[in-house]
C-alpha positions, -999 to 999 in steps of 0.1 A, spaced: -373 213 35 -406 200 21 -398 213 -13 -364 196 -12 -380 163 -1 -405 165 -30 -377 172 -55 -356 143 -42 -386 119 -42 -394 129 -78 -358 124 -87 -357 89 -72 -390 80 -90 -376 92 -123 -343 73 -117 -361 40 -110 -384 45 -141 -355 52 -165 -333 25 -150 -360 -2 -155 -355 -2 -193 -317 -4 -191 -307 -18 -158 -304 -54 -148 -338 -69 -142 -345 -100 -122 -374 -124 -113 -370 -145 -82 -390 -177 -77 -387 -193 -43 -393 -231 -42 -395 -255 -13 -386 -291 -18 -414 -317 -12 -390 -339 6 -359 -337 28 -339 -346 -3 -339 -317 -28 -322 -337 -57 -354 -339 -78 -361 -302 -73 -326 -291 -83 -326 -314 -113 -359 -298 -125 -344 -264 -120 -313 -273 -140 -335 -285 -169 -356 -253 -167 -323 -233 -167 -313 -247 -201 -347 -236 -216 -345 -202 -201 -309 -197 -212 -318 -206 -248 -345 -179 -246 -320 -152 -235 -320 -152 -197 -291 -156 -173 -301 -181 -146 -291 -186 -110 -300 -214 -86 -294 -207 -49 -297 -229 -19 -311 -209 11 -302 -217 47 -306 -192 75 -339 -174 72 -355 -203 53 -379 -227 69 -391 -263 66 -378 -285 38 -348 -274 17 -356 -241 0 -341 -227 -33 -343 -194 -52 -345 -198 -90 -335 -164 -104 -338 -151 -139 -318 -120 -150 -319 -98 -181 -301 -66 -192 -328 -53 -215 -366 -53 -218 -361 -69 -252 -343 -98 -237 -369 -102 -210 -397 -102 -236 -379 -129 -257 -378 -151 -226 -415 -145 -218 -426 -152 -254 -409 -187 -251 -432 -197 -223 -458 -212 -247 -432 -232 -266 -435 -269 -272 -404 -275 -250 -420 -257 -221 -453 -276 -225 -434 -309 -224 -414 -297 -193 -444 -288 -173 -463 -319 -183 -435 -340 -170 -431 -319 -138 -468 -323 -130 -465 -361 -131 -443 -360 -100 -441 -325 -84 -408 -320 -66 -415 -287 -49 -440 -259 -40 -437 -223 -51 -436 -201 -20 -433 -167 -37 -422 -147 -67 -411 -111 -72 -396 -89 -98 -367 -65 -91 -348 -37 -108 -312 -30 -100 -305 6 -88 -272 6 -107 -277 7 -144 -241 -3 -151 -245 -38 -136 -249 -66 -162 -266 -100 -158 -233 -117 -164 -218 -100 -133 -232 -126 -109 -215 -158 -122 -186 -155 -97 -206 -146 -66 -204 -168 -36 -224 -168 -3 -248 -139 1 -274 -123 24 -305 -104 13 -320 -78 36 -355 -66 27 -366 -31 39 -398 -11 35 -393 27 33 -414 45 59 -440 71 48 -424 103 38 -389 89 42 -381 79 6 -353 104 2 -337 95 35 -339 58 28 -322 63 -6 -294 83 9 -289 57 37 -287 28 13 -263 45 -10 -240 54 19 -243 18 33 -232 5 -2 -202 27 -1 -192 15 34 -198 -21 26 -180 -21 -7 -149 -7 9 -151 -35 35 -150 -62 7 -187 -69 0 -203 -69 -35 -235 -49 -31 -266 -48 -52 -298 -29 -44 -331 -36 -60 -365 -20 -60 -394 -44 -61 -417 -45 -91 -445 -70 -99 -452 -93 -70 -438 -70 -44 -450 -42 -22 -424 -15 -30 -397 -29 -7 -360 -25 -12 -338 -56 -13 -302 -49 -2 -279 -78 -13 -244 -84 0 -223 -111 -17 -188 -125 -11 -163 -148 -27 -165 -173 1 -178 -179 37 -145 -167 52 -148 -134 34 -184 -130 47 -172 -137 83 -144 -111 80 -169 -86 67 -193 -93 96 -165 -88 121 -155 -55 105 -190 -41 105 -195 -51 142 -168 -26 152 -173 0 125 -182 33 141 -190 48 106 -216 21 100 -230 24 135 -235 61 130 -252 55 97 -276 30 113 -285 56 140 -290 83 115 -312 61 93 -334 50 122 -371 57 114 -365 59 76 -370 22 69 -386 -8 86 -370 -43 83 -392 -69 66 -371 -100 62 -336 -114 57 -322 -146 43 -288 -162 36 -278 -185 8 -252 -197 -16 -251 -204 -53 -256 -239 -68 -255 -229 -104 -251 -197 -126 -250 -193 -163 -214 -192 -175 -200 -203 -141 
């Protein structure tokens, strides 16, 4: 059993390493508005999106609701399909356009950065353009328990199978820079009604209930948050 666990753990590590060069990569920056009106913050994000898109990134802006706190909160998300595209965007950070942007933003700050984290998609077939039609979503953050990496991987892959059949679009990410090794399980829908139907179906799903029982002890819940898109490249 121990040998099988070590082999599986090694396989998962190799899978995540090889996927990082080819799979969809994202960076999430969570901002909280300085006032009850988020107009200035969103306008700043839209201006930043144009600069990032010109430098090769796909950009998403998402309004967070349940799970957020305080003033209006938004996730500003950058996505790339290759390390080359990521590097191109990073190299643009010192451009004259960005220096002007940050100088103007500093004159009248519209928000505070709460956190930032990098993630790599478990599915190397997913492209950055695949998110332009997404609607409302929920993100569940989990920390694998010690010695339970293989069990956590199996549980999440089975959950993805169940949830996809039930109408959800599922993406799973491993944290990179800025994170602690947690897994982000994202379920997205075309609209709120579809999310509600999915929730009702899962509430009575014996298959999912059995999976939850079997996975108990493999992972620990860290956080969850719900939101909806405001903008996405090509939308």
